[in-house]
N, C-alpha and C positions, 0 to 999 in steps of 0.2 A: 350382487356385487358388480361394480362398474368395471369396465375394461382396464381402467388405470388404478384399480385398488391393489396395491401390493404390500399392504401392511402385514406384518407377521400374523400367522394363524395362532390360535391358542395352543397350549402345550398338549392338550388332549384331543386336538383336532386331527383328523386323518391327513390333512394337508401338511402338517408339521413333520410327518414321517417318523418312523421308529428306527433311526439310524443306529447301527450297532457300534459305530465308532465316530469320533468327532469329524473325520474327513469323509465319511460315507455320503453325507448329504451334499457336500461340495462336489464330489466325484459324480454323483447322480445328477446334480444340476447341470454340470458340464456335458455329460453324456446325453441327457434329455434335450438340451436346448442349444448347444453349440452349433450344430448343423443349421438349425433354423435361423439363429442370429447371423451366422456367416452368410447365408443366402440373402437375408434381408439387407445386410450391409453391402454385399456385392452388388445388389440391384441399385442401392442408393448411390454408391461410389463409382460404379462402372469400372472398378479396378479390384481384381481379386486379391492382390498382394496387400493393398491398403485395407481391404475388408478383413483380411486375416489379422493384420496388426491391430486394428480397432477391436475386433472380436476378442483377441487375447487381452488387450488392455481392459476391456469391459469386465471380463472374468477376473482379472487381477484385482480390479476395484471392488468387485462384488464378494469374492471369496474371503477377503480379509474381514468382512463384517461378521460380528458375532451372531446375528440373527439369520444368517444365510440358510440355515436348516429349517427355518420357520416361515419362509416366504409363502404367502397365500396365492399370489399370482406372479410366479417367477418371470414369465415372459414380459409382462408389463414392466416389472422392475428392471430387467435386463435392457429392454427397449429404452427406458428412461435414461439409464446410465449411458448406454451407447449413443443416444441422441446428444447428450451433453458433451461427450467426448468428440462426436462428429462436429458439433458446433465449434469446439475448441480447435479441432484440426483445420476447419475452414478459416477460422480467425488467424491461425498461425500462417496458413498458406497465403491469405490475403495480405498479411503483414510482410511476408517474404516477397510477394509479388510487387507490393508497393515499393519496397526497398530496391528491388531489381529494376523496376521502371524508373525510379529516381536516378539511379546511377547510370542507366542506359543513355541518358541525355547529357551526361558529363563528357567533356572532352577527354580523349584517351590519356592525355598527360596527367589528369587529376583523377582518373578512374582507378578504383582500387584493383590490385592484382587479384588473380583467382584465389590465392591463399588468404588475402585480406577479406575477400568476399565470404569465403567459407567461415572465417573467424567471426565476421560480423553477423552472418546468418545464424551461427551457433549461439552467439550472444543474444540475438533477438529471440531465438527459441527458448533460451534459458529465462529471459525476461517474461516471455509468454507463459512459461510454466509457473514462474513465481506469481504471476497475476492470476493464473488458473486457481490458485489456492485461496484467492480473495472472493468475496461475495460478488454476485453478478452486478449489483449497483456500484460497488467500489471499482470493479474492473472497468465498467462502462464509463464511470466518471474519469478514471485515469486516462483511458483512451480518447475520450472526448476532449480532455485538456491537452494531452500531449500530441495527438495526431490531428485533431480538428482545430486546435487553438482556441477553444471556447473558454470564456471566463467562468469562474465558479458560479456566478449568478445565472448564466445561461445554462450551465450543466444542471444546476438545481432545478431550474424550470423544466428542462427536458426529463429529468428523473423523478420529478414530483417530490423533492426533498428540500430541506433548507440549505443555504450556502454554508452554514457551519457544519452540516452533515457532509457536504462535499469536501470540506477541508479535512474532516476526519477520514473520509475514504481515501483522499490523496495521501494523507500521512501513512495510512495502513499500506498502501501500495508502494510508496517510496521506501518504507521500512522493509517490505518484502524484497524489493530490489537491492537495498543496502545489504541485507542478510545474504542475498545471493552473491554479491560481490565479495563480502567478507569470507564466504565459504569457498571461494575459488583459489 
């Protein structure tokens, strides 16, 4: 078994565990692996509070999965989920920093107030969350279009897909943003 093999074990495998209740495997997963994941994320982030948040979010994402009690390699699975969340965190922070850098060069008369900044950052985070639900290629296509100003043909070349696929990705992302606005 490779280090990244986290496919569920068979039902009669010892790795699947003989949980006495549906939540027992989840509790055991948390007890066995939370300290390890927290330490790993603290090392990566150099910030214990952020590591705690990311560890919690990782377990929230994992425990809702029906196959959580049958993970053959739980640490590899947890590490993969945490890595994706970490990348999303870094993207959100980069987006926020880009916004803050852009408004820092504005004259004070047109610079947004602290309240407006907070609302704009909250909106950016909501958009980032809506985009997180999209596929990696769809999210990248949207960001390349909206932040880098690339054409669909340029995006298609970068992603190795057709321009019509880029149009579909963009439509998916715009729809996700529209649903976000409609639900507010």
